[in-house]
N, C-alpha and C positions, 0 to 999 in steps of 0.2 A: 323523606317526611315532609308534611305540609300542614298548613292550617286547613283542616278538612271541613267541608260543609257545602250545602247546596247554594241557595241564595245567600249572599253575604252582604252585611252592612259594614262599610268601612268608615272609620273615624275621619272627619274632615278637620280642617285647620282653623275653624272659626274661633272667635273669642280671644282672650289674652293668654298666651302661653305661660307667662310668669305666674298669673293667678292660678291657672290650672295646676301648675307644678306645685303650688303651695296647698292645693286642695280646696281653694276658695270657690271654684266653680268647676263645672264638668264639661268635658268635650262633647261634641255631637255624638260620637260613638258611644260614650258612656251613657249619655241621656237615652239614646236609642235602645241600649241593652236594658236599662231600667224600665223603659216603656213596654218592651216585649215581655219582661218578667211580670210587671204589674198587671198586664192584660191576661195573665194566667197561662201563657205559652211556655213550653220548654225552651231552654236557651243554652247554646254553647258559647261561652265568653272566652275568646282566645286572644293571644297577642304576645309580643316579645316581653322580656323583662323590663320593668320600669314603666309600663304603659298605664298603670292605674287600675289593674284588675282587682286588687284587694279592696281598694276604696269603692269601686263600683259594686262589688258583691256585698259590701257592708250596707250600701244604700238599698240594694235589692232585698237583702235579708230583713232590714227594718221595714220596708214597704210590705213584704209578704207576712211578716209577723203581725203587723197592724191589721192586715186583711184576714188572716186565718187564726191568729193566736199562736203564741210561742210554741206550745206543745204539738202543733201540727206542721211545724217547719223543722225538718231535721238538717242540721249542719254537720257535714262529715268531711273527711279528707282521706287520702290514700295511705298516709303514714301517721304514726302517733305524734311525731313532732309537728307535722303540718296541721293535724287536728287540734293540737293545743293552740297554735297560732291563730286559728280561725274561731276558737272558742267552741269547738264541737267534739265529735267523737270519731273514731276510725270507721271507715266504710264497712269493714268486716264486722265490727261491733254492732253497728246499726242493723246490718243484714241478718245477724244471728247465725252466720255460716261457720264461725270459727275459722282459723287459718288453714290453708291447704292449697295444693296445686291441682291442675286439671285431673289427674287420676283420682283425686278425692272428691270431685264435684258431685258425684252421686250422693255420697255421705253428707256433704255440705248442704245439698238441696233438701235432703230429708230433715236435717237439723232445723233449717230455717223455715220449713213448712209444717213441722209437727210440734215445735215448741210453742206453747201458748203465748209466751211473752213476745217472741219474734213475730208470730202471726198478727198479734194485736198491734205491735209497733208499725208494721207495714200498713195494716188496715187503717190506723188512726193518723197516718201521715199524709198530708196533702201535697207537700213540697219537699223534695230531696235535693239538697245542695251538696255538690262534691267538688272539693278543691284538689289541686294537683292531679288532674285527670290524666296527665301524660304518663303517670306511673301505674295506671290501671290497664290490664291487658284485655283484648277483645273477648276472649273466651269467658273471663270472669264477668265482664259487663253483660254479655248475653245471659249468663247464669243468673245474675241479679234480676234481669228483666223477667225471666221465667219464674223466679221466686215471687216477684211482685204480682205477676199475673195470677198465680195460684192463690196467694194470700189475700188478694183484693177481689178475686172472682171477676176479673176483667181481662180480656184477651188482647187489649191494646198494649203497646210497648210500656213496660214498667207499670202495668196494671192501670194505665190511665192517669197516673200521678204526674204532676209537673216536676220536671227534672232540670236543674241548673248545674252545668259543669263549668269549671274554671281551670285554665292552665295554658300551657304552651308545649306543643308536641315537639318542639326543637330542643327542649330542655331534657331533664333526666327521664329516661325511658323505663318501661316495665323490665323487671329482672328477666322475665321470659315471655315469649309470645309477641303477638302483634299489638300495635296500639289500639286503644278503644275505638277509634274512628273506623276500624275495620270490622267492627261488630255488625251482626245482621240487623240489629235494631237501631243503629246510629242514625241513618238517614231518615228513618221514619220519625225519630225524635227531633232531630235538629236540622233537617234538610232545608227548611225554610226559615230557620231562626238561629243563624250563626252570626255573631258579631265579632269581627277581628279588629281589635284596637291597634292603631299603628303609631300614634304620636307618643314618643318616649318622653317622660317627665324626669326620669332619674338623671339622664345626661342631656345637656342643652347644646353641646358642641355638635353641629350637624355633620362634620367630617367624621368625628368619633362614632356618632350614632350610625352613620352609613356603613362604617367599617364593621361595627358589631352586628348590624343586620346582615351584611354579606357573610360574616362568620357563621351566623345562625343558620343561614340557608346554604352553606357550603359553596358560596359564590365569590370568595375573596379574589380581588384583582391583585396583581403583583404589587401595585402601589399601596393598596390597603393592607396587604400582608406585611409590607415593609413598615407601614405606619404603626401597626400593632407591635411588631417585633422591636421597634425603636423605643417603645414605652419603657423607660428605664429610671423612673423616679422612685427612689427609696431613701427616705430620710431616717430610717430606723424605726419609725412609728407605724409603718404599714403593717396591716394584717397579712400574714402569709397564708395563702390558700393551697392546701395539699390535696391531691386526689385520693389519698388513703388516710384513714384515721390514725393509723399507727405512726405515720410520719409527722402528723401534726402533734400527736401526743408526745413523741420523742423530742421535738423541737421545744415545746412548752416546758417539759420537764427539765431540759438543759438550761433554759433561760431562768426558770424559777430557782434552780439550785445555785445559780451564779449570784443571786441576790443575798446581801448580808441580812442579818437579823433572824430571829426565830420565826418559824412558820406557825400559822394558826390553821387548824383542821376543822372543817365543818361537816358534820355527819347528818345526812338526811333522815327524816322520819317518814317511813314508807307505810302505806296501807294498801297492800297489793298481794294477791295470791302468788306464791313462788312458782306455781305451775304455768303462770301466764307471762309471756314475754311482753314487756312494756317499754316503749321508746320514749323516755322523758327528755326534755331539752337540756337537763343538767344531770351531772353525775351524782351517785349516792355519797361520794366522799370528795370534798374539794379542799385542796391545800393552797393557802395563799400566803404571800409575804408582802410587806410594805414595798411599793415599787412595782408590783406585779401588774402586767397589762391584762385587762379583763374586758369581757363583753357582757352586756346585759341580755338576759334571755327571756324577759317578760316586759310587757308594757306597764310600767309602774307609775308613770306620770307623763302622759302623752303631751300635754300642753307645754311641759318644760323640756321636751326632747328626750326624756328618759324612756325610750322605747326599745323593743327587741332589736338588737344589733348595735345599740349605742356603745361606744368604746371609751375607756378611760384608764386611769392608773389608781391603784389602791394607795391611800395616804394614811390610813389608820385602821387597825384591826380591833374588833371587839369580840366578846365571848360568843355572840350570836349574830353579829352583823359586821359590815365593813363600810368604811367611809371612802368614797370614790370621787376623784376629780375627773369628770367626764370631759371629753373633747369639745362638747357643745358649750362649755363654760360653767355648767352646773356642778356644784359639789353636793353630793347626796349620800345619806346613810342608807345602805341597801340591806334590808331586813329579810328574814325568811319569807318565802312566798309559796303558796299552796298550788302546785301544778296538778290539775285533775284531768284525767283522760278516761273515757268510757271504752272498755276493751271487751273483746269476745273471749270467753273461756273455751277450753277444748270441747266441752259438751254443748256449746252453742248459746249458753246464757251470756248475758252481759253484766259487767260489774264496773263500778267507778274505781279506778286505781288513782292513788294520790301520793305525791311526793312533796314534802315540805322541806325546802332547802333554800339557801341563799341563791338567788337567781343570777349567778355569775359563772362564767367559764373563763379559763385562761385564754388569752386572745392574741398572744404573739403569733399564734397559728391556729387555724381551724380547718376542717375538711370542707371541700366544695359542697358536699351534701348538707352540712350544717349551715352553710352560708346561704343556701337557697332562701329567697324571700327577703334578704337584707340588702341595705345600701351602705357601702363603706366609703369613707372619705379617701382612704389610702389602702391600696391592695398590692401585694406582691404575689403573683400567681406562679406557683411552682408546678409546672405542667408535665414534668417527666413522669412517664408511666400512665398517662391518662388512658383509660380503657373503656369508659362507658359513653354512650351517645350523649352529647350535650354538655359533658363536663367542662370542656374548654370554654364554651360560650357562657355557661353559668358562672364560671370563675371570673372571666374578664368583664362581664356585664354587671358585676357587683360594684365596680368602681364608678364613682359619680363623674369623674373627669379623667381624660387621658393623662393629665399632669399628675394625677394621683395613682397611676397604674405602673407597675413594674412587671414585665413578663420574663419568666425564666423557663427553660426546658423546651 
């Protein structure tokens, strides 16, 4: 696997790294990506974990919304959880295809090109932004281009619309099939407009950054392998990352049961058709106790550090909320939050699914998949049984420092 594209613009090292890490200024690569997008060109924004892709795409989205109006800029992602994090909808929902694999592509094409709402959505969209492009396969990407060509009456790739894709092909891969960069239309879209961000903001230790990069590209030296294997810092507060959901759930259940005191159960209010599978960032039923280790799953107060991925300990339970002492030093009452995701129904129509729930999950352990996109101060990576491309890299690259990383398995 590789960061694919024709002419590439690579981020240089000008400016103050400390300020860029805090988001106070942008790197040369980030500025170049924003310039390409603002000029109306399609863009593949790629790069390792922690290089500021999310910040860059927020700047791009704001610039394009100012240029075209919000209704003409579609923000999407390959999964429901990722769609929530970028404030958009799933790619399948936008497309109007409904869910399905390659044998169903004929039916999916018919749905997306015959339904009035889907045709209008494609025709009225000037810019399509797709996050987590690594999980989209090539065959589906080409299908989307054909749908856009038909619905927009334009034979250029994606019907001539501006397309912005964001991700890292070394992270989680499509469940089936080749990566999107193998699609027939990829080079025509992004061959001259691929930006690969290289400066890592999440970790500032150059030795650690180099080891993670070598892991990402399957080029670990014996010395780097030994460095990562020697990461053994676990003060008991580290988030355990498991490769399977069931292992994380079992660990959390055991730790919760060991706490004294009565539990409080929070039941979500859902507004969603039972026939539609929706991936929300939180569960429909959450059980908490005082002393429970939790993670925030929504950006509730960014300036105070209360963002998705912030961890802390429950200190008080209410009927509808929970008081949490966060690791960042903030004590905050976490109240129910409305998670909204636009999803595709089996017939091809789209609907907004909503779950109103306390935006917390138990966080003694989480799955690698759920950890994608987060930065964690302390990580214990339980790697036994890793099976998917990119799982090990995603797990280890969540840690902000090697002093905060413990590797097992």
